[in-house]
N, C-alpha and C positions, 0 to 999 in steps of 0.2 A: 451143174449143181447151183442151187441158190443159196444165197446169203441167209444166215440166220437171222431170226428178228432180234430187236433191241431188247438187252435185259430191261427186266421191269424197274421202274424208277423206285418203287417201294422196297424192292429187294436191296438195291444199291444204298437206299438210306439206311435200312436196317444193318447192312455191313458197316456203314461209319459208326453207327451206334454201339455196335459189339465191340468195335476195335478202336474206340475213341482213344486218341493220343498215340497211337502207333501206326504210323503211315505206311510202314512195309506191310504190317500184317492186314492193313486195310486194303493195300494194293492187291494182294493175294487173294483176300475175301471177295474182292470185286468181281473175279472170275469163277465164283462158286457155281457149280452147275455147267461148266465148260472146261473142266480139267481133262476130260475125255478126249476134247478136240486138241489139246496141247499134246496128249499122249501119242494120238494117231499122228499128229504133225511130227512129233519127234521120231517116231518109227520111220516115216518116209524119208525124213531128213537124214537119218543115219544111212539108209540104203543108198540115197542119192550122194551123199558125200563120201562113201566108202572108197572111192578111187584115191582120195587125198592121202589115206594113211597105208593104203595097199600098194600105191605106186612106190613108196622107198623101199618096201620089202621086195616087190618085183626086181626094181633096179639093182638092189644089193645081189639078189639071187642071181640075176643074168651076168653082173659082173664077176661074181664068184664062180659060175659055170665056165665062164671064158678063162679066167686066170688061173683056175685050179684044174682045168682039164677034165671036167665031170663027165663020165660017160653019157651018151644019149643027150649031149648038152642042146642040140638043135630042136628036139622035141620039147625039152622043158622050157627053153626059151619061148617057143611059140606058145605052149600052154599058159605060162605067165602072161604073154601078150594078149591071148584070147581072153582070159579072166578079165584083164583090165578092160578090153573092148566092151564086153558084155555089160559091165557096170557103167560104162561110161554112157552106153546107149539107153541104161535105165534111168539115167539122170533127168531126161526131159519129163516123162510121166511121175517120177517120184517127186520132183520139184513142184509139179503143178498140185499134187495132193498135199504136199507140206504146206504150200502158201495157202491153200484153200482153208484147211482146218484152222490154221493159225489166224488167218485175216477174218474167219467168220467170228472167231471168238472175239479177238480185239475189236474189230469194228462194231460189234453188238453191244459191247461194254461202252464204247465211245458213245455210241447213239443213246445208250441208256443213260450215261452221265449227263449228257446235254439234255435229256428230257427230265431227269431229276432236279436239275438246276431250274429249268423252266418251270416245273411244277411247284418247285419250293418257293420260287419268286411270286408265283401266284397265290400262294398260301400264307405268306408271311403279313403280318399286320401293315397296314399303309403307313404308319408312323416309322416303323423299322425299314420298310422299304424305301422311304424318302431319306433316311439316314445313310443308306448306300448309294454312293455315285453311279449312275448308269454306265460310265465308262469302265468302272471295276467290274461290274457284273458282267459287261460284254467281254472283257479280257478273262474272265473265269470261264465263261461258256466256250469261247473260241481257242484262246492261247492255253489256258490250263489244261483243258481236256486233250488238246493235241499233244502237249507235253507228255501226258500220261499214255496217250496212245503211242507215242515215239518210245518211251521208257519201256512199255510192255512189250512193243516190237523187238526192241534191241536186247533186252533182257532175255526174251525167249530164243531169238535166233542165236545171239552171241553165247548165251550160257550153255545152250546145247552143243554148239560148236566147240566151245571151250572145254565142257566137260567130256565129250565124246573124244575130242583129239588128245587131252591130257590122259585121259584114261587108256586109250590105244597106246600112245608113245611110250607111257610109263610102263604099261604091262609088258610090251614087246621088249623094252630095255631090260626090265628086271629079269626077264626069263634068258636074255641073250648074255647080259653082263651085269652083275650086281655092283661091280666097280663104277661103271659108267652111270648106273642109276642112281647111286649116291652122290655123285658128281652133279647130275641133274638137280638133286634136292637142295643144292646150295642156292638154287634160286628163290626159294621160299622166304629166308630172312630178309632178302633184297627186296622183294615185293613187298613184303610186310611193311618194311622201313619206309619206302616210297608212299604206300596208302597212309600211314600214320602222319606223315610230314604234310600231305596235302588235303587230306578230308576236311578238317574244319574250315580252312580258309576258303574252300570251293563252296561248301555249304553256305557260309556267311554271305559271300558275294552273290551266290544264286538267289538267296533270300532277299537281300537288298534291292538286286536288279528287278526280280519280280514285282516287288510293292512300287518301285519307281516307274515301271511300265504300266501298271494298273493306274497309278496317280496321273501320268501323262495322258492315258487313254480318256479319262474324265475330264482333262483340261481340253483336249482336242474337241471332244463333244460340245463342251461349253463354247469353245470358240467358234466353231461352226453355227450354233444357235444365235450367236452374238454379231454375227458377221454384219446383218443390216444396221444394228446399232453402231458397231464400230465405224463402219463406212459413213454413216450419217453424221458422226462426231469427228471425222478425220482422224481416227486414233488407229489407223492401220499401223503405224511405225512402232507405236507403244505395244500394240498387241502382238506384232511380230517379235519384238525384244522380248516380252514376257514368254512367249512360246519358245523362242530360241533358248532361253535359260533352261526350260524343262528338257527340250531335245538335248542340249549340251550335256547336262546332268546325266542323262541316260547313256549317252556316248561314253563318258568319263567311267561310269561304272561298269558299262559294258566292257570297255577297254580294260579296266582292271580285272575282271571276270576272264577275259580272253587271256591275259598275261599270266595269271595263275595257272590256268589250264594249259597253256603253252609250256610254261618251266616243268608243270607236272609231265607232260608227255615227253619232253626233251629229255629230262634226268632218267625217266624210265627207259627210253630208247637207248641212250647211252650206255646206261648199266648193262643192258642185256646184249647189246651188240658187243661189248667188250667180253663178255661171258662167252659169247659164241666164238669169238677168236680164240679163246682158251681151250674152248671144246675140241675146236679143230686140232689145235696142237696137241692137246691131252690124248684123243682117240689115235692120232698118227702115231704117237710114241707107242701107244698100246699095241699097233699093228706091227710097228718095227720089231717089238720084243714077242710077237706072234701070239698075243693074248687075245686078239680077235682077228678075223678074217679082213683081208684088204677092202672088199666090198662093203664091210659093215660100216667102215668109216663114213661111207655116203649115207648109209641107213641112219647112223646116230647124229650125223650132222644135219640130215633132213628132220628128224625127230627133234633135235634140239631146237632147230629152227621153228619147228611147230610149237613147242613148249614155249619158246620165247614169244612167238606171235601170240599165242593164247593168253600167257600172263599178260603180255602188253594190252591186248584187247580187253582183258578183265579191268586192268587199271584205266584204261581210257573209258571204260564204262561208269566210272565214278562220276564224273560231271553230269552224264545224262541221269544217272540215278538220283544224284543230289537235286537236279532240277526238276524232275518227275515227282519225287517224293515231296518236294516243296509245293508242287501243284496239287498232290494230293491233299496236302493240309489246307491249301488255298480254298479248294472247292469244299472242304469240310467246314470252312469259315461260314459258307452260307447254308449247307445242308444241316448243320447242327444248330442253326438259329431255332431258339424255342419260342419266341415270340411269333406264333402262328395263329391263324384262325382256325379253331377247331370245331367242325359242324356234325361229326359223326355221333349218332346216338341222341342227337338234339330233336326238338319238336319240328317236324315238317309242316310249316304252315301253307296251306293250299289254297284254301278259301279265304284269300284276303281280300277285305273290303275297304280299309283304309281308316280304322279307328285307332286313335293314339291317346296315350294319357302320360303326361310328364308329372311325376309326383315327387317333389323335392329334389329335382336332379341337379347336382353339381358335378363340374368336371375339372380336372387339372391334369396337365401334361406329365409324362413321366420324368422325374427328377426335379419336378417344380412344386414348391409347397403351397402356391397361390392359385385358387381356383379361377380358371378363365370364364366359366358360366357359374351362377350361384342361385341355388335354391329355385330353380324354374317349376312352375305350376302352371300348367294349361291342358286343355283337351282338344282333341280334333275328332270330328265325327266324319263318318265315311261320306265322300262327296263334296267336303268343303274346300274351299280354297283359302289358304292361310299364307299371308305375307309377312316377312321379317324385314324390318327397316331399323337404321341406326347408322351412327357414324362408323367409319372403319375401326376395327377393333373391338366393336361393340359384343361380339359373340356369335354372330348371325352364322357363319361359316361351321363353326364349332356344333351348333345346333343341327345344321344341315348333315354334318359328318356323324352325328349321333342317330339321326334318323335313318341314314343309309347304313349304319351298322359299323362303319370304319373304325369308330372308337365306341366304348361302352361307359356308363355312368360311373364316376367315382364314388358318387353318394346318391341316394334315393333310387327310384325304379322308373324305367321307361317301358310301358306297356304297349304291345301291339296286339289288337284284338284281345286284350286282356291277359296276354302272356308276356312276361318279362323278356326284353330282347336278348339278353344272355342265354337264355334257354331255347332260343329259337335256332333252327338250321338257317343261317343267313344266306345260304346259297339258294334255298327254295323260297327264301323271302325276296331276294333280290330279283328273281325271276318276273316278279310282278311289278318291278321299278323300272322307271326310265329317267335318266339324269341328263339335263342339258346344261354342261358347265359354262361358265364365262369364257374360259380359254378353250376353244374347240380344238379337239384332237382327231385329225383325220391321217389315214395312211395313204402311201403313194399308189393307189388304184384308181378305179373309176368312180364317178358319183354313184353309179348304181351299186357298186361294191361297198361303198361306204354307207350308203342307206341301209342295205341289206345286212350289214355286219352282224353275225351271230344269229341270223333267223334262217329257216328253212321253210320252203314250200310257199312262198309269198306268191299270189297270183299278181298279174298284171292291173287287175282292176284295183286292188289294194294299194298297190305301189303308187298308182296315178292318183287316188284319193289322198293318199299321205302327202305326195308332191303338191297338190292343191292346197291342202291344209297348211302346209308349211311355207306357202309362198314362193315355192321353188320354180313354178312353172314358167313364168317370164324369165327367169335365169336360163333354164334349160333350153327353152326356144331360141336364145340367142347363140348358143354353141354349136358350132359345126358337128360335133359328135353327139350332141345331145346328152342323155344319161350315160354314154359310154365315153365321154370326156374324162381324160386322166387329170386328176387334180395337183399332180406333183408332190413331191416331199412336203410332208405337214401341210397340204393343200395349199402351198405357196403360189400356185397359179390362180387362186380365186381371191376375191377381197374378203374382208372380215365379214361382212354382211352375209354374203353367199356361202361361207363356211358354217357361219351359225345357223343359217336356213338347213343346211345338209344336217347339221347336228340335231336340229329339232325333227326333221324328217326321220331321222335314225331312231329317235325316242319314240314317235307316234308309230312307226312300223311293228313295234313290239305290242302294241295294243296294251299298254300298262294299266294296272289298277292305281297306281300312285306315280305322279310326275313331279319332280324336283326341277325347278327353274332356277338356276343361280346366275342371275344378271343376263338371262338367255336373250334378251333383245337390246342388250347394251351396244353391240356392235352394227345395228341396222339404222338405216336412214330413217326419216319420219314417215315415208309412204311404206317401206317395207315393214317398219314396226307395226304401223295400223293393220296391214295385212295380217302379219303373224299373230299379232295380240288379238284380233278378232277370231282367228282359227283356235288359238289357245283358249280364249273364252268359251268358244262353243264347245270343245272338248272336255274342259274341266267340269262341266255339270254332272258328269257320270264318274268322275275320277277324284280322289283325293289329290289336291294340288299344293306343293309348297313352294312359295316364291321368295327369292332374296333380290331385291331390287332398291335402286336409288332414284328411279323416276316414277313421279305421281302417277302417270298414264297407266303404268304397269300394275299400280297396287290399288287403284281407285274401285276395281269391281270385286276385290277380294271380300270374302264373307267376314274374315277375322284379320287384323292387322295386328302384330305383336311388335311393340317398340322396344328396342333393347339399348342399354347403355352401360358399358362398363361390366357387362356379363350378366346383367339383371333386366327383369322385365319392369319397365317403368309405366307403360301404359297398353291397354288391349282393347279393341273395339272395332267397329266398322269404321270406313274412312269418315262417313258424315259424322258419326259419334266422336271421333277423335278431333276433328275439326272444330266441332262446337265446344268441346272443352277448352280449347285454346291452352293446352298444355304444353308438354314437351314435344308431341308430334305437329303440333300447330306450328311451334318455332321452328322445328327441324324442316318443315315444308316449304318454309320460306327460301331454304337453299337448295330443295330438290327441284330439278328441272324437268319441265313437262317433256 
């Protein structure tokens, strides 16, 4: 039998929206459409587990046959043994089907939850995504989904076991002796008291522990990223001390959680074992008074042990339930984020040429009353190369983020091909964009895989042309495995210039209509920069190109240079025009390096 496919991410998101604020109802709702799997699994579980409650009945019967001299006792003993043997043999196939249907449902939801989280992360706004530490997101995708899977598995297996065993034990007992049945019911107030005493502290400690693990996960990722900086400044000892504090805090909180759970388990176990001793004495006296058969003492003691075990299991589930429901809430923190990029029903821009118009555009970051860019007015024609220059903090990156659509104007209008950008399906728009950032992002595959990321059906001729245009040929020729050389995590096996050229090749392979170069040649040496700049100049004739740069050599050939200061445009024109004016750009050019 094949495992079922993962539950659709959209269905799980809808479940969270329907049951907002109720983690238990959300958990049940996650398995909508899978309830039949649990029903079949439960059926096979009952069949495979039947020897557990039939064995005490058969044992009591056999003892009574022997002690009371029942006629034809030998045949009855063999009959009871044969029934048990058949049920025991059935255990193997029944257990297989029980696990198959249960695991199919749980694992499909597990995969669906991870897919839903990944899909949500890809749709939330860039600003919101940056506010959530990557370590926390990783913890939710791995740890919290695993906790929900564990909870689902434990709840299903244990609850079936508990319900079936309690039902059988109490049903047989009430039929055979109502006095013993009433005695069994004394367990209920004891169980309720134990649950009441420990439920709240277990939930509190689980919540605190989960948040500390997420925070530490984020710190660990930061630590790994900062290893070169730490080592370069001889700060290893301080970094170890800083991380030790986080790790020790987790250990302390984990210890407190363990002790609460341990006390919970110990109190419940001692309480029920004392009741078991009382049960043995109580049923023995009933047998002495001939109120029950001698063999029934074994029956009731076995069933009482079953009841004690099942109630103990139910109580022991509470820490797992608390941890799992906290993880349901944790995942909901991401899935319920409303600051998402919605493209459905918007204009799908297919014939993108590269015409832009900034019409009194201003922008301020959420929660900030001050505009970071103010009243921008300029136009860009298809095929033009536009460079943005200015000191750090002038607003250049904010303008680029507006062009990409990562953020939308707070005031004014940004038109792309005459259409306001907020009305455009940004997914179809960005299919025609290529961005070369200052900080190159590579994944730990080969050079070929990094260049071809997100593309299909690229032939070798196109790939080789792009390699030449990006100035990568000389780099690849020096590597023993050429294009199949692995770059290491984040491209750490390559120099900054080599990584930047791979990033440029990745942009060119998409054959974009619009190219955005954010300090794209900043990491290159003089010779490599000349090679790449020449290639970029040659391809920019047929594409609209936006450049953010600090080097004069990068902006000299731009059709238009927009000079920014404190979020405003202070000058605009070609390189020669701006130099002739001897204004802000002229003064700025004296500190720009060639």
